[in-house]
N, C-alpha and C positions, 0 to 999 in steps of 0.2 A: 288747500290745507293738507290734503292727502299727499300731494307732491312733496311739501315741506317735511312732513313726518317721514315719508319714504326716504328722502335725502338724508334727514337726520339719522335715521336708522342705519343707512348705508355707511355714513361717516363713522358712527359708533362701531359698526361691525369691522370696518377696515382698520380703525385704530386698535380694536381689541385683538384682531388677528395679527397685526404688526407687533404688538407688545408680546402676545403669546409666542409668536415665531422667534422673537429675539430671546425671550426667556428659554424657549426650547433649544435654540442654537447653543446658548451658554450651558443649559442643563445637560444637553446631550454631547457636549464637547468632550472629545477624547484627549486625555492628558498623558496616557501611558499605554503603549501597545507594543507587542513584540511577536517575533516568530522564533524559530530555533537558532537563528544567527544574530539577529539585531533587535535590540530594544530601543524604541524611539520615544521621544518625549514631545509629541506635537502639542502646540499651544502652551508650551512652557517657555519661559525666558531663562536663558543661560547667561550667567554673568561670571566674570573672573577678574582677579587682580593678577598682574604679572610683572616680572622683572626681566628685562631683555638687554642684550648687547648685540648690536648689529651695525654694519657700516658698508660702504661701497668703495673699494680701493682698486687701483690700476697698477699692473706690473707691465712695464714697457721694455721690450728687449730688442736690441739691434740684431738684424739677421746676419750681418757680415762680421760681427765681432762678439766679444763677451760683454760689451757695454750694456748697461741697463739702468733704469731708475724706477722707483716705486713712488706713486702718488697715493699717500696714505692719509686718511682723515684722522683728525684728532679725536680718537674714539671716546664715546660716552656711554655710561650705563643709564638705563632708562626704566621708569616705572610707568604703568598705565593700566588701562581697563579695556575689557572686551564685553560687548553685549550681543547676543544672538537671539533672534526670534524668527521662527519658521525658516525661510530660505535665505535670510540675510544675516551676515556677521560683520560687525564693524569694530575696529580697534583704534585706540588713540593713546599716545604716550608722551611723556615729558622727561627732561633730563635735569633733575633737581641738583642744586649746588651741594647739598649735604652728603651726597655720595662721593666717596674718596676719589674715584676716577675722574669726576667732573671738576675737581678743584684746579685752579690755575690754567684753565682752558681759555687762553686769551682769544677772544673773538670767535670761538668755536660754536657752531650751531649744527644741530641735526634735527630734521623734521622727518618723521616717518609715519605714514598711514597705510593701512591695509584694509581692503574690502573683499569679501568673499560671498558669493551667492550661488544658489543651486536651482536648477530647473530639471526636475526628474533626475536622470542620470548625468545631466550636464552640470559642469562646475565652472564658474567664472571667477577669476581673481583680478584685482586691480591694486597696484602698489605705487607709492610715491616715496622716493628718497631724496631729500634736499639737504645738502651739507655745505658748511663753510668752515675753513681752517684746515689746511693740509700740510703734511710733511712731504718734502721731496728728498729722497734718500737713496743711497746705494752704499757700496763698500767704502767710499771715500767721503761722502757728505751726508749730512742729516740736518736740513734747515726747515724751520717752520714758517709757513706763509699764511697769515691770517685772512688774506683777501681772496685766496683761491676758493672758488665755489663750484658746485656741481648739482645737477638735478637729474634724476632718472624717473621716468614715468612709463608704466607698462603693466604687463600681467600675462595671463594665459587663459586659454579655453580648453577644457578637458572633458573627456567622456569616460565614465566609470563603467566598464563592461560587465563586471560581476555584481549583481544586485545583492548578494550576500556579504559583500565587503562594504564596511562603513568608513568612509573618509571623515565624516563628521565626528566620529568618536575619537579621531586623532587630533583634529584642529580646533573643534569648538565644543565638544562634549555635550551636544544636544542629541546624540545617539550613543548607544553603548554596544560594543561588540561582545556577543555572548559566546560564540565559537570561532575558532581560528579560521581565517579566510584571506585570500589574496586576490588581486585583480590587476590585469593589464589596463593602463590608463593612457590612451593616446592623447596628445595635447599639442597645441600650437602656442609657442612662446614669442612674445614681442615686447621690445623695450626701445624707448627713445631716450638718449643721454645727451647732456650738454655740459661742457666743462669750460669755465671762465678762469683761465690761468693768468693771474696778475701778481707781479712782485714789484715793490718799490722800496728797496733798501740799499745799503752800501755794499752788500755782498753780490747780489744778483738782481738784475732789472730786466724784465721782459713782460710781454702781454700777448696772449694768444687765446683763441677760442676753437674748441673742437666740438663737432656735432656728429652724433653716431646713432644709427638705427639698426636694430637687430631683429630678425625674424627667423624662427627655426621650428621644424617639426621634431618634437622631442617625446617619443613614446617612453612611458615609465611603467615600473611595476612596484606595487606596494603589497606588503603582507602584514596582517594583524595577527599576532600570536597571543592567545589567551591561556597561559599556563595554569592559572588558578582563578577562581571566581573573583571578580572585581579588578583584576590586574591585567593591564594591556601593554604588550610590547609591540612596537610597530617600527618597520624600517621600509625605506623605499629608495629607488635609484632611477634616474633617467639619463639617457644619452641622446643627444640630438644633433641635427645638422641643418644648416640654413645659410643665410647670407647676411653680411654686415656691410653697410655703407657709412664711411667716415669722411667728413669734410673738415679740412684744416687749411688755413691760409689760402682759401679759395680754390683748393684742390680736393677732388673727391676720388675715393678709392672704394670699389666694391670687391669684397673678398669672401672666401669661404668662412663660415662660422661654425664652430663646434661648441656643444653644450654638454656639461656634466653637472648633475644635481644629485646630492646625496642627503638623505634625512633619516632621523631616528627619533623615537620618543618613548616615554614611559608614563603611564597614567594609572592611578589607583582611584576607582570610582565606587563609592558606597553610599547608599541612600541617595540623597540629593547633593552630597558634597563630592568634590573630586580635586585631586592635585597631581602634579607631575612636572615633567620637563620635556623640551623639544629642541632638537638641534638640526640645522640644515646648512648646506654649503653649496652655493651656485657658482659655477665658473663658466665664463663665456670667452672663447679664444677666437681672435681674428686679427687681420692685418690693419694697421693704421695708414701706412703708405708702402711704397715699394721696398723700403729698407728696414722696417720694424714691424713687430706684432705685439698684441696686447692680450693679457689675461685680465679679464674683468671679474672681480671677486666680490661676492656678497655672502659673508658668513652671518649666521643668525643662531642665537642661543636664548632660550626662554625657560623660566621657572614660573609656575602658575598655581593659584589656589582659587577654586570656584564653587559656585552654588547655583542650582536651578530651582525655579519655583513656577507655580501656575500663573499664567498671565491674568491680569485683572479682567473682570467681566466687561467693563466699559471699553477696554482696549480690544477685546475679542469682538464686541458688537461693531465697533468702528471698522476694524479690519475686515470682518465678514461682509459688511456693507460694501466696502471698496472692492 
């Protein structure tokens, strides 16, 4: 009997301690902390609605003449949402028909998803661009081909050298830059691209597949300028060098890859609300074969409105267990 009572007391004690510890975890959870440079919002969920315009186009130039053509997607305006919690930020967007730019886009599709996560000073991004419906154009032609498709998958691995610089205040707003600061950010960039070029009409008929892989070392520098309280102006640039391998018609060419990426943003952050805009332009230059080279362009512009709030207790308990 004494053993049963002792066991029962132990179980009650363990349950009590467990419940107390969970309540203590939530009660003692920090939702707002700051130093002289950065105010962070740990255990807050940051959400935002956004409008974006982005695409992935190719400029192909003949090395021995002035001949060129542009493989340009049927661009779409998109609306979407981002949710960020702790080290993870996920975005998703759609292209509704009620936006004027999206009307009469015969067969055009654009799927874009971005994932960003942080591990201490390390930052990892992952991107997918999937498009259907392209124009092939130059000074003489401008034809639309609804069956041309492309997919680009890749991202970057970066290290933020200056702990007083907040990249999160630029891209996800779960931190706030209080004083101006900049940082050198070494990074490795990598993308795999696939183009399915198909045409079946009375004007032009062809079919071809192109596979491309890019990898580059691309050091960058970003600077966050805080001219007045709550206002953030940020700009950054990276230049990189690496290798590209392109396979077309069963022939592979490995060539020098150069990278240029420019970005700028403006954010006004007050209380738990924030709004602003972000612009970036990524250019990858490389050869496709012995007679031509390519400029691979990814422009991106975004306008956003967001709000952050404390994560629910049940969510914090589950995450803390994990």
